[in-house]
LOBA-49703 format. One line per field, with one value per residue (C-alpha): x, y, z; residue number from 0. Coordinates in steps of 0.02 Angstrom, whole numbers, padded with zeros to 5 digits. Example, Ala and Ser with C-alpha at 12.3 -4.5 7.8 and 13.67 -1.06 7.14 Angstrom:
<nodes>
px <- c(00615, 00684)
py <- c(-00225, -00053)
pz <- c(00390, 00357)
seq <- c(0, 1)
</nodes>
This chain:
<nodes>
px <- c(-00623, -00584, -00637, -00717, -00683, -00829, -00794, -00874, -00889, -00764, -00866, -01029, -00948, -00859, -01016, -01103, -00959, -00957, -01145, -01137, -01189, -01132, -00948, -00885, -00977, -00899, -00727, -00750, -00811, -00660, -00541, -00639, -00627, -00441, -00427, -00537, -00429, -00271, -00351, -00398, -00586, -00636, -00683, -00659, -00825, -00810, -00991, -01053, -01113, -01055, -01199, -01169, -01131, -01188, -01162, -01082, -01158, -01134, -01214, -01340, -01204, -01087, -01186, -01097, -01076, -00968, -00780, -00785, -00919, -00826, -00784, -00623, -00496, -00421, -00304, -00295, -00462, -00517, -00661, -00543, -00425, -00575, -00632, -00463, -00464, -00642, -00587, -00446, -00570, -00685, -00544, -00502, -00686, -00698, -00534, -00613, -00751, -00631, -00527, -00681, -00747, -00584, -00600, -00783, -00789, -00638, -00637, -00522, -00364, -00233, -00277, -00142, -00238, -00389, -00273, -00183, -00339, -00418, -00264, -00280, -00462, -00421, -00279, -00393, -00518, -00388, -00340, -00527, -00550, -00396, -00454, -00633, -00584, -00471, -00605, -00725, -00598, -00613, -00802, -00846, -00893, -00884, -01030, -01022, -00943, -00983, -00882, -00868, -00880, -00733, -00650, -00801, -00844, -00668, -00719, -00866, -00761, -00639, -00764, -00748, -00560, -00438, -00291, -00382, -00423, -00245, -00183, -00303, -00328, -00168, -00048, -00126, -00244, -00162, 00009, -00040, -00073, 00106, 00156, 00047, 00037, 00210, 00144, -00021, 00073, 00179, 00028, -00053, 00110, 00118, -00062, -00008, -00104, 00028, -00096, -00146, 00034, 00057, -00095, -00029, 00137, 00048, -00058, 00095, 00184, 00033, -00010, 00162, 00124, -00043, 00031, 00158, 00014, -00062, 00100, 00122, -00045, -00038, 00131, 00055, -00093, 00016, 00129, -00024, -00081, 00093, 00082, 00208, 00169, 00228, 00160, -00005, -00017, -00002, -00121, -00249, -00227, -00273, -00415, -00498, -00464, -00381, -00308, -00144, 00019, 00093, 00230, 00280, 00319, 00377, 00513, 00575, 00404, 00363, 00523, 00478, 00307, 00385, 00382, 00510, 00667, 00594, 00438, 00532, 00638, 00475, 00410, 00576, 00555, 00373, 00433, 00565, 00427, 00478, 00346, 00333)
py <- c(00479, 00371, 00441, 00308, 00335, 00277, 00141, 00132, -00026, -00027, -00116, -00028, 00142, 00102, 00038, 00203, 00298, 00196, 00219, 00410, 00489, 00670, 00681, 00809, 00717, 00552, 00634, 00704, 00538, 00447, 00567, 00550, 00360, 00363, 00485, 00366, 00221, 00314, 00359, 00176, 00214, 00083, -00092, -00232, -00317, -00477, -00521, -00380, -00466, -00412, -00339, -00352, -00181, -00173, 00013, 00129, 00294, 00422, 00583, 00595, 00673, 00637, 00538, 00373, 00321, 00206, 00247, 00299, 00425, 00528, 00703, 00719, 00823, 00945, 01043, 01192, 01250, 01292, 01171, 01030, 01072, 01070, 00901, 00825, 00885, 00819, 00645, 00647, 00699, 00558, 00429, 00492, 00484, 00304, 00268, 00324, 00194, 00055, 00083, 00087, -00069, -00161, -00120, -00168, -00319, -00420, -00497, -00599, -00506, -00430, -00262, -00177, -00218, -00111, 00028, 00032, 00045, 00177, 00280, 00255, 00307, 00468, 00513, 00482, 00595, 00732, 00706, 00723, 00876, 00961, 00921, 00967, 01134, 01175, 01129, 01252, 01393, 01361, 01383, 01198, 01065, 00881, 00814, 00939, 00811, 00630, 00494, 00303, 00169, 00063, 00068, 00011, -00123, -00193, -00186, -00299, -00420, -00437, -00440, -00625, -00624, -00496, -00571, -00541, -00364, -00324, -00390, -00299, -00133, -00069, -00175, -00148, -00003, 00112, 00063, 00121, 00289, 00294, 00268, 00401, 00543, 00618, 00639, 00710, 00831, 00886, 00922, 01024, 01121, 01161, 01229, 01343, 01259, 01258, 01222, 01060, 01014, 01043, 00933, 00793, 00793, 00760, 00624, 00545, 00537, 00466, 00341, 00265, 00223, 00152, 00039, -00017, -00058, -00161, -00249, -00284, -00369, -00456, -00530, -00577, -00667, -00757, -00815, -00869, -00980, -01038, -00973, -00880, -00695, -00657, -00814, -00789, -00604, -00640, -00789, -00665, -00544, -00678, -00753, -00585, -00514, -00369, -00218, -00261, -00205, -00081, 00050, 00176, 00107, 00219, 00101, 00219, 00240, 00055, 00012, 00129, 00046, -00127, -00213, -00346, -00349, -00493, -00397, -00242, -00348, -00420, -00241, -00195, -00339, -00282, -00106, -00171, -00252, -00432, -00567, -00632)
pz <- c(02170, 02020, 01852, 01744, 01559, 01454, 01325, 01156, 01050, 00903, 00776, 00815, 00810, 00647, 00565, 00612, 00533, 00381, 00352, 00378, 00210, 00230, 00177, 00303, 00446, 00388, 00385, 00560, 00621, 00552, 00638, 00801, 00794, 00776, 00922, 01028, 00985, 01033, 01196, 01231, 01224, 01100, 01157, 01033, 01052, 00946, 00988, 00875, 00717, 00544, 00445, 00258, 00185, 00006, -00005, 00123, 00173, 00033, -00025, -00175, -00276, -00363, -00484, -00511, -00691, -00792, -00786, -00972, -00940, -00804, -00866, -00963, -00863, -00984, -00873, -00998, -00927, -00746, -00760, -00815, -00670, -00548, -00624, -00588, -00407, -00389, -00453, -00321, -00189, -00234, -00224, -00050, 00003, -00057, 00033, 00194, 00169, 00126, 00279, 00391, 00304, 00336, 00523, 00531, 00415, 00467, 00636, 00752, 00692, 00806, 00887, 00784, 00626, 00689, 00745, 00579, 00474, 00595, 00565, 00376, 00386, 00481, 00362, 00209, 00293, 00302, 00122, 00070, 00172, 00100, -00080, -00046, 00032, -00114, -00237, -00147, -00174, -00363, -00356, -00359, -00226, -00208, -00307, -00449, -00568, -00606, -00530, -00539, -00404, -00445, -00277, -00181, -00308, -00268, -00086, -00123, -00224, -00076, 00065, 00100, 00145, 00222, 00128, -00040, 00019, 00061, -00102, -00212, -00126, -00040, -00136, -00309, -00315, -00184, -00244, -00415, -00339, -00286, -00466, -00549, -00422, -00470, -00649, -00593, -00475, -00616, -00726, -00592, -00564, -00744, -00736, -00593, -00452, -00317, -00180, -00261, -00277, -00095, -00049, -00159, -00075, 00088, 00005, -00073, 00091, 00191, 00053, 00058, 00237, 00191, 00061, 00193, 00313, 00172, 00140, 00322, 00350, 00182, 00236, 00403, 00330, 00204, 00346, 00449, 00304, 00254, 00073, -00031, -00043, -00214, -00303, -00214, -00264, -00449, -00432, -00352, -00495, -00619, -00513, -00487, -00658, -00581, -00676, -00758, -00679, -00802, -00798, -00747, -00573, -00431, -00371, -00233, -00156, -00174, -00088, 00056, 00062, 00093, -00074, -00073, -00181, -00281, -00315, -00368, -00485, -00559, -00588, -00669, -00789, -00829, -00857, -00980, -01079, -01043, -01021, -00841)
seq <- c(0, 1, 2, 3, 4, 5, 6, 7, 8, 9, 10, 11, 12, 13, 14, 15, 16, 17, 18, 19, 20, 21, 22, 23, 24, 25, 26, 27, 28, 29, 30, 31, 32, 33, 34, 35, 36, 37, 38, 39, 40, 41, 42, 43, 44, 45, 46, 47, 48, 49, 50, 51, 52, 53, 54, 55, 56, 57, 58, 59, 60, 61, 62, 63, 64, 65, 66, 67, 68, 69, 70, 71, 72, 73, 74, 75, 76, 77, 78, 79, 80, 81, 82, 83, 84, 85, 86, 87, 88, 89, 90, 91, 92, 93, 94, 95, 96, 97, 98, 99, 100, 101, 102, 103, 104, 105, 106, 107, 108, 109, 110, 111, 112, 113, 114, 115, 116, 117, 118, 119, 120, 121, 122, 123, 124, 125, 126, 127, 128, 129, 130, 131, 132, 133, 134, 135, 136, 137, 138, 139, 140, 141, 142, 143, 144, 145, 146, 147, 148, 149, 150, 151, 152, 153, 154, 155, 156, 157, 158, 159, 160, 161, 162, 163, 164, 165, 166, 167, 168, 169, 170, 171, 172, 173, 174, 175, 176, 177, 178, 179, 180, 181, 182, 183, 184, 185, 186, 187, 188, 189, 190, 191, 192, 193, 194, 195, 196, 197, 198, 199, 200, 201, 202, 203, 204, 205, 206, 207, 208, 209, 210, 211, 212, 213, 214, 215, 216, 217, 218, 219, 220, 221, 222, 223, 224, 225, 226, 227, 228, 229, 230, 231, 232, 233, 234, 235, 236, 237, 238, 239, 240, 241, 242, 243, 244, 245, 246, 247, 248, 249, 250, 251, 252, 253, 254, 255, 256, 257, 258, 259, 260, 261, 262, 263, 264, 265, 266, 267, 268, 269, 270, 271, 272, 273, 274, 275)
</nodes>
């Protein structure tokens, strides 16, 4: 007797996961989606319409405030250390949503695009879970501190075009994470939080791969449109009033993530204080 494996619709399942508000349930859902994709159980149903997503599913807390009103993270105190870990967990929670949104929102792309971003969503879910569990060992939980909504606001600004999304999220914001994580890790090590340092090592490794995925699809989309990747990137930074590129730059991690030699030279010029 032939066993029939049931198929689920990729975009409908991804939308349901994106709109799940409870953080642990969303993380589990993201992992399950990746597992279903690997098992060949997700059907790319292009007929499923794209429903505009103004806000993804999220819990009532943390309270979202302007970036300047997020708690200061003085690592000399246990609360300050917890606030920093909370901010990292919030970034990872938002990163789950951004990866799921890329799968759901952008259609008519090669199947590997969807597989790549489902993998990213699952890995971001792991990062969130590790950080939330660690935060709980310190007597706090996700939602106990304020946070800002900058990452999702960038998702909305780039909702109309996957090329712009790849440029401004993985190639800009996530690549910035590659630059600053070593310093954050050093600060946590100095505070004696070895577990957080171990978690950040996992995140740094995986995020290098995520930025590489962003670089891959940015390059693919530029090639499809016959435009120069580096010139287009800097044009988009100006057009969307994106955060300025500023040192320090983690050249080794950026090279591993697929930034071109020309881009790395450009960053070296910026780091040296020259005008580009």
